PDB file of N, CA, C and O in Angstrom:
ATOM      1  N   UNK A   1     -37.213 -36.553 -62.103  1.00  0.00           N
ATOM      2  CA  UNK A   1     -37.254 -37.003 -60.722  1.00  0.00           C
ATOM      3  C   UNK A   1     -37.821 -35.888 -59.858  1.00  0.00           C
ATOM      4  O   UNK A   1     -37.356 -34.751 -59.932  1.00  0.00           O
ATOM      5  N   UNK A   2     -38.796 -36.192 -59.060  1.00  0.00           N
ATOM      6  CA  UNK A   2     -39.441 -35.181 -58.235  1.00  0.00           C
ATOM      7  C   UNK A   2     -39.371 -35.604 -56.770  1.00  0.00           C
ATOM      8  O   UNK A   2     -40.235 -36.324 -56.270  1.00  0.00           O
ATOM      9  N   UNK A   3     -38.311 -35.134 -56.093  1.00  0.00           N
ATOM     10  CA  UNK A   3     -38.131 -35.496 -54.688  1.00  0.00           C
ATOM     11  C   UNK A   3     -38.998 -34.611 -53.808  1.00  0.00           C
ATOM     12  O   UNK A   3     -39.150 -33.416 -54.060  1.00  0.00           O
ATOM     13  N   UNK A   4     -39.552 -35.205 -52.794  1.00  0.00           N
ATOM     14  CA  UNK A   4     -40.313 -34.449 -51.800  1.00  0.00           C
ATOM     15  C   UNK A   4     -39.364 -33.973 -50.702  1.00  0.00           C
ATOM     16  O   UNK A   4     -38.217 -34.414 -50.632  1.00  0.00           O
ATOM     17  N   UNK A   5     -39.837 -33.091 -49.863  1.00  0.00           N
ATOM     18  CA  UNK A   5     -39.062 -32.587 -48.742  1.00  0.00           C
ATOM     19  C   UNK A   5     -38.737 -33.747 -47.795  1.00  0.00           C
ATOM     20  O   UNK A   5     -39.581 -34.606 -47.541  1.00  0.00           O
ATOM     21  N   UNK A   6     -37.514 -33.762 -47.280  1.00  0.00           N
ATOM     22  CA  UNK A   6     -37.152 -34.829 -46.344  1.00  0.00           C
ATOM     23  C   UNK A   6     -36.176 -34.312 -45.297  1.00  0.00           C
ATOM     24  O   UNK A   6     -35.522 -33.287 -45.490  1.00  0.00           O
ATOM     25  N   UNK A   7     -36.089 -35.032 -44.195  1.00  0.00           N
ATOM     26  CA  UNK A   7     -35.209 -34.674 -43.090  1.00  0.00           C
ATOM     27  C   UNK A   7     -34.040 -35.636 -43.059  1.00  0.00           C
ATOM     28  O   UNK A   7     -34.204 -36.839 -43.259  1.00  0.00           O
ATOM     29  N   UNK A   8     -32.861 -35.099 -42.807  1.00  0.00           N
ATOM     30  CA  UNK A   8     -31.664 -35.916 -42.679  1.00  0.00           C
ATOM     31  C   UNK A   8     -31.120 -35.724 -41.274  1.00  0.00           C
ATOM     32  O   UNK A   8     -30.835 -34.597 -40.868  1.00  0.00           O
ATOM     33  N   UNK A   9     -30.976 -36.802 -40.536  1.00  0.00           N
ATOM     34  CA  UNK A   9     -30.518 -36.729 -39.147  1.00  0.00           C
ATOM     35  C   UNK A   9     -29.055 -37.150 -39.059  1.00  0.00           C
ATOM     36  O   UNK A   9     -28.628 -38.084 -39.737  1.00  0.00           O
ATOM     37  N   UNK A  10     -28.295 -36.458 -38.221  1.00  0.00           N
ATOM     38  CA  UNK A  10     -26.887 -36.746 -38.033  1.00  0.00           C
ATOM     39  C   UNK A  10     -26.625 -37.170 -36.598  1.00  0.00           C
ATOM     40  O   UNK A  10     -27.394 -36.838 -35.695  1.00  0.00           O
ATOM     41  N   UNK A  11     -25.532 -37.907 -36.390  1.00  0.00           N
ATOM     42  CA  UNK A  11     -25.181 -38.415 -35.066  1.00  0.00           C
ATOM     43  C   UNK A  11     -24.936 -37.293 -34.069  1.00  0.00           C
ATOM     44  O   UNK A  11     -25.191 -37.455 -32.876  1.00  0.00           O
ATOM     45  N   UNK A  12     -24.446 -36.164 -34.547  1.00  0.00           N
ATOM     46  CA  UNK A  12     -24.130 -35.044 -33.651  1.00  0.00           C
ATOM     47  C   UNK A  12     -25.386 -34.417 -33.056  1.00  0.00           C
ATOM     48  O   UNK A  12     -25.298 -33.592 -32.147  1.00  0.00           O
ATOM     49  N   UNK A  13     -26.542 -34.800 -33.560  1.00  0.00           N
ATOM     50  CA  UNK A  13     -27.789 -34.261 -33.033  1.00  0.00           C
ATOM     51  C   UNK A  13     -28.430 -33.208 -33.918  1.00  0.00           C
ATOM     52  O   UNK A  13     -29.520 -32.725 -33.613  1.00  0.00           O
ATOM     53  N   UNK A  14     -27.771 -32.845 -35.009  1.00  0.00           N
ATOM     54  CA  UNK A  14     -28.356 -31.836 -35.890  1.00  0.00           C
ATOM     55  C   UNK A  14     -29.220 -32.514 -36.948  1.00  0.00           C
ATOM     56  O   UNK A  14     -28.902 -33.601 -37.429  1.00  0.00           O
ATOM     57  N   UNK A  15     -30.298 -31.862 -37.294  1.00  0.00           N
ATOM     58  CA  UNK A  15     -31.204 -32.356 -38.326  1.00  0.00           C
ATOM     59  C   UNK A  15     -31.293 -31.322 -39.442  1.00  0.00           C
ATOM     60  O   UNK A  15     -31.442 -30.127 -39.184  1.00  0.00           O
ATOM     61  N   UNK A  16     -31.203 -31.783 -40.661  1.00  0.00           N
ATOM     62  CA  UNK A  16     -31.349 -30.893 -41.816  1.00  0.00           C
ATOM     63  C   UNK A  16     -32.653 -31.201 -42.512  1.00  0.00           C
ATOM     64  O   UNK A  16     -32.996 -32.362 -42.739  1.00  0.00           O
ATOM     65  N   UNK A  17     -33.377 -30.148 -42.850  1.00  0.00           N
ATOM     66  CA  UNK A  17     -34.623 -30.295 -43.607  1.00  0.00           C
ATOM     67  C   UNK A  17     -34.347 -29.852 -45.036  1.00  0.00           C
ATOM     68  O   UNK A  17     -34.114 -28.670 -45.289  1.00  0.00           O
ATOM     69  N   UNK A  18     -34.374 -30.795 -45.965  1.00  0.00           N
ATOM     70  CA  UNK A  18     -34.087 -30.507 -47.358  1.00  0.00           C
ATOM     71  C   UNK A  18     -35.379 -30.153 -48.082  1.00  0.00           C
ATOM     72  O   UNK A  18     -36.420 -30.757 -47.820  1.00  0.00           O
ATOM     73  N   UNK A  19     -35.324 -29.171 -49.000  1.00  0.00           N
ATOM     74  CA  UNK A  19     -36.533 -28.772 -49.738  1.00  0.00           C
ATOM     75  C   UNK A  19     -36.888 -29.788 -50.820  1.00  0.00           C
ATOM     76  O   UNK A  19     -36.051 -30.581 -51.251  1.00  0.00           O
ATOM     77  N   UNK A  20     -38.123 -29.747 -51.238  1.00  0.00           N
ATOM     78  CA  UNK A  20     -38.537 -30.581 -52.371  1.00  0.00           C
ATOM     79  C   UNK A  20     -37.976 -29.955 -53.647  1.00  0.00           C
ATOM     80  O   UNK A  20     -37.513 -28.814 -53.629  1.00  0.00           O
ATOM     81  N   UNK A  21     -38.015 -30.687 -54.738  1.00  0.00           N
ATOM     82  CA  UNK A  21     -37.520 -30.162 -56.019  1.00  0.00           C
ATOM     83  C   UNK A  21     -38.279 -28.908 -56.431  1.00  0.00           C
ATOM     84  O   UNK A  21     -37.684 -27.961 -56.945  1.00  0.00           O
ATOM     85  N   UNK A  22     -39.586 -28.900 -56.207  1.00  0.00           N
ATOM     86  CA  UNK A  22     -40.401 -27.740 -56.583  1.00  0.00           C
ATOM     87  C   UNK A  22     -40.009 -26.512 -55.761  1.00  0.00           C
ATOM     88  O   UNK A  22     -39.862 -25.419 -56.309  1.00  0.00           O
ATOM     89  N   UNK A  23     -39.837 -26.690 -54.436  1.00  0.00           N
ATOM     90  CA  UNK A  23     -39.428 -25.572 -53.585  1.00  0.00           C
ATOM     91  C   UNK A  23     -38.043 -25.077 -53.972  1.00  0.00           C
ATOM     92  O   UNK A  23     -37.798 -23.871 -53.993  1.00  0.00           O
ATOM     93  N   UNK A  24     -37.142 -25.996 -54.276  1.00  0.00           N
ATOM     94  CA  UNK A  24     -35.784 -25.632 -54.661  1.00  0.00           C
ATOM     95  C   UNK A  24     -35.789 -24.823 -55.955  1.00  0.00           C
ATOM     96  O   UNK A  24     -35.075 -23.827 -56.070  1.00  0.00           O
ATOM     97  N   UNK A  25     -36.584 -25.247 -56.919  1.00  0.00           N
ATOM     98  CA  UNK A  25     -36.676 -24.542 -58.203  1.00  0.00           C
ATOM     99  C   UNK A  25     -37.218 -23.125 -58.013  1.00  0.00           C
ATOM    100  O   UNK A  25     -36.709 -22.176 -58.610  1.00  0.00           O
ATOM    101  N   UNK A  26     -38.249 -22.984 -57.184  1.00  0.00           N
ATOM    102  CA  UNK A  26     -38.844 -21.670 -56.920  1.00  0.00           C
ATOM    103  C   UNK A  26     -37.840 -20.762 -56.213  1.00  0.00           C
ATOM    104  O   UNK A  26     -37.719 -19.584 -56.548  1.00  0.00           O
ATOM    105  N   UNK A  27     -37.121 -21.312 -55.234  1.00  0.00           N
ATOM    106  CA  UNK A  27     -36.134 -20.524 -54.495  1.00  0.00           C
ATOM    107  C   UNK A  27     -35.014 -20.047 -55.408  1.00  0.00           C
ATOM    108  O   UNK A  27     -34.606 -18.887 -55.350  1.00  0.00           O
ATOM    109  N   UNK A  28     -34.522 -20.946 -56.250  1.00  0.00           N
ATOM    110  CA  UNK A  28     -33.450 -20.562 -57.176  1.00  0.00           C
ATOM    111  C   UNK A  28     -33.921 -19.481 -58.151  1.00  0.00           C
ATOM    112  O   UNK A  28     -33.174 -18.551 -58.453  1.00  0.00           O
ATOM    113  N   UNK A  29     -35.143 -19.600 -58.638  1.00  0.00           N
ATOM    114  CA  UNK A  29     -35.689 -18.592 -59.559  1.00  0.00           C
ATOM    115  C   UNK A  29     -35.842 -17.247 -58.859  1.00  0.00           C
ATOM    116  O   UNK A  29     -35.585 -16.202 -59.457  1.00  0.00           O
ATOM    117  N   UNK A  30     -36.264 -17.268 -57.587  1.00  0.00           N
ATOM    118  CA  UNK A  30     -36.416 -16.038 -56.812  1.00  0.00           C
ATOM    119  C   UNK A  30     -35.085 -15.307 -56.702  1.00  0.00           C
ATOM    120  O   UNK A  30     -35.014 -14.104 -56.949  1.00  0.00           O
ATOM    121  N   UNK A  31     -34.026 -16.030 -56.331  1.00  0.00           N
ATOM    122  CA  UNK A  31     -32.727 -15.386 -56.176  1.00  0.00           C
ATOM    123  C   UNK A  31     -32.153 -14.941 -57.523  1.00  0.00           C
ATOM    124  O   UNK A  31     -31.440 -13.940 -57.584  1.00  0.00           O
ATOM    125  N   UNK A  32     -32.450 -15.662 -58.588  1.00  0.00           N
ATOM    126  CA  UNK A  32     -32.019 -15.255 -59.926  1.00  0.00           C
ATOM    127  C   UNK A  32     -32.707 -13.942 -60.310  1.00  0.00           C
ATOM    128  O   UNK A  32     -32.060 -13.013 -60.794  1.00  0.00           O
ATOM    129  N   UNK A  33     -34.034 -13.874 -60.087  1.00  0.00           N
ATOM    130  CA  UNK A  33     -34.783 -12.645 -60.383  1.00  0.00           C
ATOM    131  C   UNK A  33     -34.301 -11.483 -59.533  1.00  0.00           C
ATOM    132  O   UNK A  33     -34.177 -10.359 -60.020  1.00  0.00           O
ATOM    133  N   UNK A  34     -34.031 -11.754 -58.264  1.00  0.00           N
ATOM    134  CA  UNK A  34     -33.550 -10.724 -57.346  1.00  0.00           C
ATOM    135  C   UNK A  34     -32.199 -10.182 -57.808  1.00  0.00           C
ATOM    136  O   UNK A  34     -31.949  -8.979 -57.731  1.00  0.00           O
ATOM    137  N   UNK A  35     -31.343 -11.060 -58.281  1.00  0.00           N
ATOM    138  CA  UNK A  35     -30.034 -10.648 -58.782  1.00  0.00           C
ATOM    139  C   UNK A  35     -30.177  -9.744 -59.997  1.00  0.00           C
ATOM    140  O   UNK A  35     -29.517  -8.709 -60.088  1.00  0.00           O
ATOM    141  N   UNK A  36     -31.050 -10.138 -60.942  1.00  0.00           N
ATOM    142  CA  UNK A  36     -31.266  -9.323 -62.141  1.00  0.00           C
ATOM    143  C   UNK A  36     -31.860  -7.963 -61.784  1.00  0.00           C
ATOM    144  O   UNK A  36     -31.472  -6.945 -62.357  1.00  0.00           O
ATOM    145  N   UNK A  37     -32.793  -7.945 -60.845  1.00  0.00           N
ATOM    146  CA  UNK A  37     -33.406  -6.690 -60.410  1.00  0.00           C
ATOM    147  C   UNK A  37     -32.368  -5.777 -59.773  1.00  0.00           C
ATOM    148  O   UNK A  37     -32.351  -4.573 -60.029  1.00  0.00           O
ATOM    149  N   UNK A  38     -31.510  -6.347 -58.952  1.00  0.00           N
ATOM    150  CA  UNK A  38     -30.459  -5.575 -58.302  1.00  0.00           C
ATOM    151  C   UNK A  38     -29.529  -4.944 -59.332  1.00  0.00           C
ATOM    152  O   UNK A  38     -29.134  -3.787 -59.189  1.00  0.00           O
ATOM    153  N   UNK A  39     -29.180  -5.701 -60.370  1.00  0.00           N
ATOM    154  CA  UNK A  39     -28.303  -5.161 -61.418  1.00  0.00           C
ATOM    155  C   UNK A  39     -28.983  -4.014 -62.153  1.00  0.00           C
ATOM    156  O   UNK A  39     -28.333  -3.022 -62.483  1.00  0.00           O
ATOM    157  N   UNK A  40     -30.286  -4.135 -62.415  1.00  0.00           N
ATOM    158  CA  UNK A  40     -31.020  -3.078 -63.113  1.00  0.00           C
ATOM    159  C   UNK A  40     -31.090  -1.821 -62.257  1.00  0.00           C
ATOM    160  O   UNK A  40     -30.933  -0.714 -62.772  1.00  0.00           O
ATOM    161  N   UNK A  41     -31.323  -1.977 -60.955  1.00  0.00           N
ATOM    162  CA  UNK A  41     -31.415  -0.820 -60.055  1.00  0.00           C
ATOM    163  C   UNK A  41     -30.072  -0.110 -60.000  1.00  0.00           C
ATOM    164  O   UNK A  41     -30.021   1.117 -60.079  1.00  0.00           O
ATOM    165  N   UNK A  42     -28.982  -0.862 -59.864  1.00  0.00           N
ATOM    166  CA  UNK A  42     -27.656  -0.248 -59.814  1.00  0.00           C
ATOM    167  C   UNK A  42     -27.340   0.483 -61.103  1.00  0.00           C
ATOM    168  O   UNK A  42     -26.749   1.562 -61.067  1.00  0.00           O
ATOM    169  N   UNK A  43     -27.722  -0.081 -62.247  1.00  0.00           N
ATOM    170  CA  UNK A  43     -27.475   0.551 -63.537  1.00  0.00           C
ATOM    171  C   UNK A  43     -28.266   1.848 -63.664  1.00  0.00           C
ATOM    172  O   UNK A  43     -27.739   2.854 -64.137  1.00  0.00           O
ATOM    173  N   UNK A  44     -29.544   1.827 -63.239  1.00  0.00           N
ATOM    174  CA  UNK A  44     -30.360   3.034 -63.375  1.00  0.00           C
ATOM    175  C   UNK A  44     -29.866   4.131 -62.436  1.00  0.00           C
ATOM    176  O   UNK A  44     -29.931   5.310 -62.783  1.00  0.00           O
ATOM    177  N   UNK A  45     -29.372   3.762 -61.251  1.00  0.00           N
ATOM    178  CA  UNK A  45     -28.815   4.770 -60.342  1.00  0.00           C
ATOM    179  C   UNK A  45     -27.576   5.405 -60.954  1.00  0.00           C
ATOM    180  O   UNK A  45     -27.381   6.618 -60.871  1.00  0.00           O
ATOM    181  N   UNK A  46     -26.739   4.573 -61.570  1.00  0.00           N
ATOM    182  CA  UNK A  46     -25.520   5.076 -62.186  1.00  0.00           C
ATOM    183  C   UNK A  46     -25.874   5.996 -63.347  1.00  0.00           C
ATOM    184  O   UNK A  46     -25.238   7.033 -63.537  1.00  0.00           O
ATOM    185  N   UNK A  47     -26.878   5.623 -64.119  1.00  0.00           N
ATOM    186  CA  UNK A  47     -27.306   6.417 -65.267  1.00  0.00           C
ATOM    187  C   UNK A  47     -27.843   7.773 -64.805  1.00  0.00           C
ATOM    188  O   UNK A  47     -27.532   8.800 -65.408  1.00  0.00           O
ATOM    189  N   UNK A  48     -28.654   7.781 -63.727  1.00  0.00           N
ATOM    190  CA  UNK A  48     -29.190   9.038 -63.197  1.00  0.00           C
ATOM    191  C   UNK A  48     -28.068   9.920 -62.675  1.00  0.00           C
ATOM    192  O   UNK A  48     -28.099  11.138 -62.855  1.00  0.00           O
ATOM    193  N   UNK A  49     -27.077   9.316 -62.029  1.00  0.00           N
ATOM    194  CA  UNK A  49     -25.960  10.080 -61.505  1.00  0.00           C
ATOM    195  C   UNK A  49     -25.190  10.725 -62.646  1.00  0.00           C
ATOM    196  O   UNK A  49     -24.792  11.886 -62.540  1.00  0.00           O
ATOM    197  N   UNK A  50     -24.974   9.999 -63.729  1.00  0.00           N
ATOM    198  CA  UNK A  50     -24.273  10.562 -64.878  1.00  0.00           C
ATOM    199  C   UNK A  50     -25.046  11.738 -65.461  1.00  0.00           C
ATOM    200  O   UNK A  50     -24.441  12.738 -65.848  1.00  0.00           O
ATOM    201  N   UNK A  51     -26.366  11.640 -65.530  1.00  0.00           N
ATOM    202  CA  UNK A  51     -27.188  12.729 -66.023  1.00  0.00           C
ATOM    203  C   UNK A  51     -27.049  13.943 -65.114  1.00  0.00           C
ATOM    204  O   UNK A  51     -26.918  15.071 -65.588  1.00  0.00           O
ATOM    205  N   UNK A  52     -27.080  13.705 -63.803  1.00  0.00           N
ATOM    206  CA  UNK A  52     -26.914  14.788 -62.827  1.00  0.00           C
ATOM    207  C   UNK A  52     -25.545  15.446 -62.993  1.00  0.00           C
ATOM    208  O   UNK A  52     -25.437  16.672 -62.961  1.00  0.00           O
ATOM    209  N   UNK A  53     -24.507  14.640 -63.169  1.00  0.00           N
ATOM    210  CA  UNK A  53     -23.163  15.187 -63.360  1.00  0.00           C
ATOM    211  C   UNK A  53     -23.098  16.042 -64.620  1.00  0.00           C
ATOM    212  O   UNK A  53     -22.445  17.085 -64.621  1.00  0.00           O
ATOM    213  N   UNK A  54     -23.762  15.620 -65.686  1.00  0.00           N
ATOM    214  CA  UNK A  54     -23.767  16.393 -66.927  1.00  0.00           C
ATOM    215  C   UNK A  54     -24.468  17.732 -66.736  1.00  0.00           C
ATOM    216  O   UNK A  54     -24.006  18.749 -67.252  1.00  0.00           O
ATOM    217  N   UNK A  55     -25.569  17.744 -66.006  1.00  0.00           N
ATOM    218  CA  UNK A  55     -26.288  18.992 -65.740  1.00  0.00           C
ATOM    219  C   UNK A  55     -25.404  19.933 -64.938  1.00  0.00           C
ATOM    220  O   UNK A  55     -25.337  21.124 -65.241  1.00  0.00           O
ATOM    221  N   UNK A  56     -24.721  19.415 -63.917  1.00  0.00           N
ATOM    222  CA  UNK A  56     -23.831  20.247 -63.102  1.00  0.00           C
ATOM    223  C   UNK A  56     -22.705  20.812 -63.959  1.00  0.00           C
ATOM    224  O   UNK A  56     -22.348  21.982 -63.821  1.00  0.00           O
ATOM    225  N   UNK A  57     -22.153  20.004 -64.830  1.00  0.00           N
ATOM    226  CA  UNK A  57     -21.078  20.488 -65.722  1.00  0.00           C
ATOM    227  C   UNK A  57     -21.579  21.599 -66.645  1.00  0.00           C
ATOM    228  O   UNK A  57     -20.874  22.580 -66.881  1.00  0.00           O
ATOM    229  N   UNK A  58     -22.802  21.443 -67.167  1.00  0.00           N
ATOM    230  CA  UNK A  58     -23.367  22.478 -68.027  1.00  0.00           C
ATOM    231  C   UNK A  58     -23.555  23.782 -67.265  1.00  0.00           C
ATOM    232  O   UNK A  58     -23.279  24.864 -67.783  1.00  0.00           O
ATOM    233  N   UNK A  59     -24.031  23.663 -66.017  1.00  0.00           N
ATOM    234  CA  UNK A  59     -24.243  24.865 -65.206  1.00  0.00           C
ATOM    235  C   UNK A  59     -22.936  25.553 -64.872  1.00  0.00           C
ATOM    236  O   UNK A  59     -22.895  26.779 -64.774  1.00  0.00           O
ATOM    237  N   UNK A  60     -21.878  24.800 -64.697  1.00  0.00           N
ATOM    238  CA  UNK A  60     -20.582  25.370 -64.369  1.00  0.00           C
ATOM    239  C   UNK A  60     -19.878  25.904 -65.619  1.00  0.00           C
ATOM    240  O   UNK A  60     -18.904  26.651 -65.519  1.00  0.00           O
ATOM    241  N   UNK A  61     -20.373  25.520 -66.783  1.00  0.00           N
ATOM    242  CA  UNK A  61     -19.775  25.977 -68.033  1.00  0.00           C
ATOM    243  C   UNK A  61     -18.637  25.098 -68.509  1.00  0.00           C
ATOM    244  O   UNK A  61     -17.852  25.510 -69.363  1.00  0.00           O
ATOM    245  N   UNK A  62     -18.535  23.894 -67.969  1.00  0.00           N
ATOM    246  CA  UNK A  62     -17.456  22.979 -68.374  1.00  0.00           C
ATOM    247  C   UNK A  62     -17.979  21.901 -69.299  1.00  0.00           C
ATOM    248  O   UNK A  62     -17.237  20.970 -69.615  1.00  0.00           O
ATOM    249  N   UNK A  63     -19.222  21.980 -69.749  1.00  0.00           N
ATOM    250  CA  UNK A  63     -19.830  20.934 -70.583  1.00  0.00           C
ATOM    251  C   UNK A  63     -19.493  21.150 -71.981  1.00  0.00           C
ATOM    252  O   UNK A  63     -19.909  20.376 -72.843  1.00  0.00           O
TER     253      UNK A  63
END
C-alpha cells in the first residue's frame, strides 16, 4: 500500500499534514542512522578517554 501525503482537518481548527509512505520510510531510516551514528561517536569518545586515562596512569607510575 502506497499512501500519498494527505491533510486531516479537525473541528477545533487544527490541520495535520500526514507524510506519504515514502517520506515516512525515509524519515524513519534517517533517525535510525542518526541513532547508530550517535552510539558510535559516544563509544569512540569513551574509548579515547580510556586511552588517555591509561597514558596518565603510566606517566604517574600507577600503570
